[in-house]
N, C-alpha and C positions, 0 to 999 in steps of 0.2 A: 182523556181520549188518546189512543195511540197515533203515531205518525201515519200509519197505514189508513186508519179510519178517518183521519183528517183529510187525507189525500183523496179518498173515495167517498163520494156521496152515494151510499149503497141504495137508498130508496130511489133516488133519481136514476141511477144506472140501471137498476132492476126494471123500472118502468120503461126506460128507453130500449132495453134489450128484450123486454117481454118475458123475462125469466128472473127468478130469484138469484141474487148474487151472493156468493160466499167469498170473503176476503181472508187470505192467509197472512195474518198480521206479521208473523215472524219473517216473512220474505221482504218486507219493506227495505228499500235501498235508495241511495242517491248516487248520481254520477254527474258531476258538474251541476248544471241547472236542471237536470232531469230527476224525476222521481219515478220509481217502478215498484210494482207489487204484483203478486200472483193472485188471481181470482178464479172462481169456478162458477159457470152458469150451466145448470143442468148437470150433465156428466162430463163437460169439457172444461179443462183448465186452460187459462190464457194468461199472458202477461199484460198488465195495464200500465202504460207508460205515458207520462205527460211532461211537458216542458219545452219540447221543440229542439233540444240540444243534440249532441253527437250520438248518444245512446238512442234517443227517440228516432233519429234519422236512420240509424243502422238497422234497427229491428224492422222486419217485414210484418205488415199488419194492416188493419183497417182503421182509418180515422173515424171516430164516433162523435166527437164533440170538440171542435176547435183544436186545441193542442193535446187531446187525449187520443191515444192509439191503443187498440187491442191487437196483440200479437200472438199467434198460435204457438204452441210448444213444439215447433218444428226443429229439425236438425240444424237448419241454417241459423235459426234464432238461438239455439244452444251455443253455437260457435261464437255468436255475438256476446252472449253472457260470459263465456270463457274469457273473452278479450277484456271485458270491463270489470269482472269480479273473479280474481284468480282462485278463490276458494271453491269455485265450481269446476276447477280443473283437477283431475286425479293426480295423486302424488305417490312416490315411493316412500316407505317408512323405514327401511333398513331392519337389521336383525334384533335390535335392542328393546323393542316395545311389543306388547301383546297385540295381536290382530285377530279378527274373526272374519272369515269369508261368509258373506250373506247373499248367496245367489238368489236373485230376484227374477224368476222365470216369467213373471207377469208384467214387470215394470211398474208395479203398484205398491211393493212392500217397503221400499227404502224410507219413506217418511216414518213408518213405524219402527224400522230398524234404527234410524237416527235417534228417535225418542228413547229407544231402549238403551243405547250405548252411552248416552250423555252421562258425564260425571262418573264413569266406571273405570277409567284408566285403561281402556282398550280402544283400538281404532278399527274402523270398518272398511272392509273391502266390499264396497256396495255393488260394484260391477264385477260379477264373477260368473262366467258361462263357458262351457266347453262347446266345441264345434257340434258335438252330438246334440246338446241341449238346444243350440240355435236351430239345427235342422228339424228337431222334433217340435219346436214351437213356432217355426216360420219367422224367426227374428234374425237380425243382423247385429254385429257388434256395435254399429252406430246407434241402433235402437236402444241397446242396453246402456251405453254410455249416456245417451240423451236422457233416459229415465233417471239415472243416478244423479246427473248434474242438476236436473230440474228439481229433484227431491231435496238436494242439498240447498238449493236456492229457496225452495218453499219453506224449509225448516230454519233458514238462517244459520246453518251449521258451518262453522269456519275452522274446525280443528283438523280437517283433512280427511280424505277418503281415497281408497285405492281402486284400481281396475285391473282385474286378473283375466288373462287369456288362459283359461283353465284346461289342463290336460291336452296341451298342444303337442303334436308329434310330427306334423308336416311343415317343412321349412317355409313354404309359401304362406301358410297360416300364421306362422311366427312373424314373418315380415309384415303381413297385413295388420296384425295386432299392434306391432310397434309403430307402423305408419299412422294408425288411428289414435295413438297416444295412450295405449294401455300401459300401465306402470308396473305390472307384475306378469311374468311369464312362468307358468307351471309346465315344465318340460316333462312330458310323458315318455319314458324311455322303454316302454314295454315291448316295442317292436325289436329292440336290440338286446333284450335280456333273454338268455337261452335257458328256458325252464326245463328243457329235456335233460340237462346235466344232472338234475336231482335224482333221476332214476337210474343212472349209469353205475355199473360196478367200478371198483377201484381200478381194475385193469383197463376198462374202457376209458376211464378218466385219464389214466396215465398215457394211453395211446393218443387221445385227442390233445392232451397237453404237449406231448412230444412233437406234435405237428405245428405248434405255434412258433412264431419267430424266435430264433435262438437268442438273439440279442435282447429281446423283451424278456424272455424267460430268465436270462442271466441277471438282468437288472433287477427284476422283481425278487428273485431268490436272494440276492444280496441285501435287499431292503427288508424282506418279510420272513424268509424261511427260518423257522425255529426261533423267531423273535417274539418277545413279549412286550407289549406297549402299555405303559401306565397312563390311564386316562381318567383324570378327576377321581382318583381313588379306586378305579376299576382296572382290572388286568385283562388284556386282550391278546391271546396267543395265536400264532399262525403255525400250525403243523404243515407238513407237505401237502396233505389232503386239503386243508383249508385254502392254501395258496392256489393249488391247481384248480379247485372248484370255483373259487372267486374269480380267477382270471377267465375261465371258460364261461361262467354265467354272466359276468358283468363287464368283461373287457371291451366288447363292442359298444356297450352302453356308455361306458366312460369316454370312449372315443367320440361318440355322438354328442355327449355333453360338452366336451372340449370344442368340437366343431361349431356347435350352436353358440357357445359363449364367444368364441373369437370372430365368428362370421356375423352375428346379429347383436348379442348383448353388449359386447365391448364397443361396437360401432353405433349403438343407439344414440339418438340426439337428446335423449332425456334419461334421467336416472331410472334404473330398472331393479325391482326386487326379483331375483332369479331363484326359482324354486325347482328342486330336483325331485321327481316322483319315481321311487323304485318300489312302490307298493303293489304294482300289478304283477305279482309273482305267485307261484303255486304254493309256496311255503313261507312262513314268517322270516323276516330278514334277520340273519344271524348277526351278533355283534361284530364278528370279524368282517362280514360283508359290508355293514354300515361303515366301519372304520376304513376298509379298503377303498370303497368308492370315494369317501370324503378325503382321505389322504392322497389319493391319486389326483383329485382335483386341486387340492391346495398346494401340492408340490409342483403343480403346473402353473401356479400363480392365479388360480381361479377362486374367487370368493363367492359364496352363495348366501342367499337370504334365509333359506330353509330347506329341509329335506324331509320327505315323507317315506319312512320305511313301512314295511308291512308288519303289523303287530300280530301277536298270537290271538287266537279266537277269531270271531267274525264281526266285522263292522258293516252289517247289512243296512240298507237304506231305511231311514225313518223309524228305526226301533232301537232299543237299548242294546248294549254290548252283549254278545253271546260268547261265553267262555269262562275260564278260570280267572277271577279277578286278582287273586294273589300272584299267579304267574304273570299276569299282565303287569302288575306293579313291579315285579322283579325285572322284567324286560324293559319297562319304562325307565327304571333307574339307570340302566346301562346305556340305553339309547339317548337319554337326556345328558348323560355324562359325555358321550361322544360329541353331541351337538355343542355342549358348553366348551369342550376342548378346542373345537375348531371355530367357535364363535358365531354359529348360526342357530336358528330356531328349529325345533321339531314341528312338523306339520302333521296334523291328524286329519286324514281324509274320511269322507262319509261320517263326519263328526256329529251330525244331527242326533239328538236324543240319547246320547251315550251317557246317561245320567249316573250309572253305577261306577264309571271310571273317571268322571270329570274331576273329582277332588284329587285323585291320584295324578292326573295330568297337570293340574294347576300346581300341586305341591312339588313335584320333581322337576318341572321345567322352571321352577321359581317364578311362576307367573309370566314367563316369556315364551309364548307359544303362538302358533297359527292353527286355528281350528276352522275347518270348512263345513259350512252348512248350505243346503240349497232346498232339497225336497221338503224339509219340515216347514219352510215358509209357504210353500204351495199348499201343504196340508192344513196350515192355519187359515189360509184363504178358503179352502173347502169347508173347514169347520164353521167359519163365519157364514158361508152360504147355507150350510145345513141349519143354522140357527134362524136366519132371516128369510130364506127362500127355500123351504123344504121340498117343494115340488121340483125345483131345478135339481136339488141334490139327488132326489130319488131317480130322476131320469139319468143323471150322470153315473150314479152307482150301478144301475142296471146295465148301462152301456159298457162300463168298465168291465163288468163280469163277462159280458159277451165277447169282449175283444182282448182279454188279458193274455191269451197265448201269444199274440203279436208282441206285446211288451216284454214278455219273458225272453225274447231274443236278445234283449239289451241288458238285462239285469239278472244277477244271481241272488236269489232269495230262497228262503225255506218256508214260506207261508203256506198254510193249508186253507185254501179258499172255501173249502166245504165247511169249515168251522165258522164262517161268517153268518151271523143270524140273518135269516131272510127278511127282506124289506117289509113284507106284509105283516111281519110280527113286531115291527118297531113303530112306535108312535112318532109323530112329527117332533114332539118335544124331546124325544130321545135320540133323534138322528145324529146330533153332534157326538154322541157317545161312540159312534163308529170310529172316530178319530182317536179313541183311547184303547182300541183293540188292535193288536199287532197285525193280524191277518187282513183286516179291513184297511188299516193304514197303508200296508204295503200294496194292496190292490190299487188304491187311489194314487199312491206315490208313483208307481211305475207306469201308470196309464196316462200321465199328465199330457204327453204329446198327442196321444190318440184323442183324448177328450178335447183338447184345445184346437185341434185341426179337423174334427169331425164335421162332415157336411151332410145336408139332406139331399134328396133327389134333384132339387133345383140349384144345388151348389151353394146353398145358404148355410151359415154356421148353425150347427145343432145346439151348441152350448156356449161358445166363447163370448158372443156378443151379450147375451143375458148375464153370463158369469161376470164379465167386466162391469156391466152396468150396475149389477147388484153390489159389487165391491166398492165401486166409486160412490154410489149413493150411501153406502154403509161404511165409509172409510174410517170413521172413528171406531167402529166395532172391530174392524180388521186390525187397526193400529193397537187396540187394547189386547187383542189376542196375541199379537207379536210381542208386545211389551211383557206380557205374562210368560209366554213360552220361551222366547230367546233370553229373557231376563233370568229364567230358571237355569238355563245353560251357564250364563255368566256368573250367577251367584255360586254355583257349584265349582266353577273354574277358579274361584277366588277373586272375582271382580265384581263385588257388590257396589251399589250406588254409594258414593262418598258424600 
């Protein structure tokens, strides 16, 4: 019998609470004279602690039997766990290990994610949300961190996890993320990248370049003009046109990066993985542009964790790579060489389901990468619901079709929703197959916020409450879906189970 089962008399506790009790045996811990374990009654998880010691006293909850207390999975109790068990606190990983961003929009996926990444030589960024995702789901960073920390405790996972403030571009949001203890900041520089330069003639570029500060121009011309840089066996040359366009497109963005680093990252009270996102551009990132941005940072004494350039082709949400795979590999070789030269990792955004290029990414990054996923974890939740609660799936699918135009304001996709097989032509048993068809995947992918926040005329949740209840009751099924799906990602990236 495990320590957890010795601690909990399941039969007696079930009778006392009037509900069947599930014990998460991997969560069993001791702290001084106290013992603690996570349990579930119905659809609610709680901490069961006994002993009367310091941990027992610190946790807020209800005494149920002498020195036994049931504590809810509240924000306040998460902070208590953080004090007593440091593995429940997120950490920074630095640039020398493989990491995968596992955005959990529901707060339910992390146990499955942890089970997936064990023994694979890759580390999870369990807490990964953008401000847009928070707004669309009605969550806060505190909620996202709470869910990740409790999942780590539930699974007894002690190898470390990260917390990413994803695609942050507003300084107050950066400060908030740091104050809350997030350990990764992905800086979205899109507001400072001038995409209009791409369409200008050479004469127009010359005129705009001439208007830049003379001292800056002189310094950059001395460093870059007609220079060829050898980078891990790759040659990167700067013509006058290359230099002018890079300064005009990325100059203000580099200034923003430096400002954020010196104002926030350098002054943070804990270690931060600082990622630079320059993928929000109209065209793929040229090797000279990637090198220019990186070199300008490093000659200013700024080291980064990772950089996300824009690659050729399309990295649309929730489906495979669209584009020329051979061209992608040639560009990946150069981008990986630049990252290796400066000592940071390449970051691949919208990395979910890009099965045709994962082997290329794993190979040329030498297994040292950061790949971001998010929507695919939501899609696996929907797949699970389609299997076990087909009526709910049908209602969600129909609602998504009726409101998809709203979601298209936030996402660029090329799906043809008219190609989706009508619901009345699909049996309940075949509903999960919608998640294997690109148009249906993207329909459900981009409408997650609409579906999770939909209300009826009385202000009651149309889907969310039943959706959550279904997934909690069927948590093993959801975990298995994630293990299979995210496991396929990692297998192809060169991170099989060891």
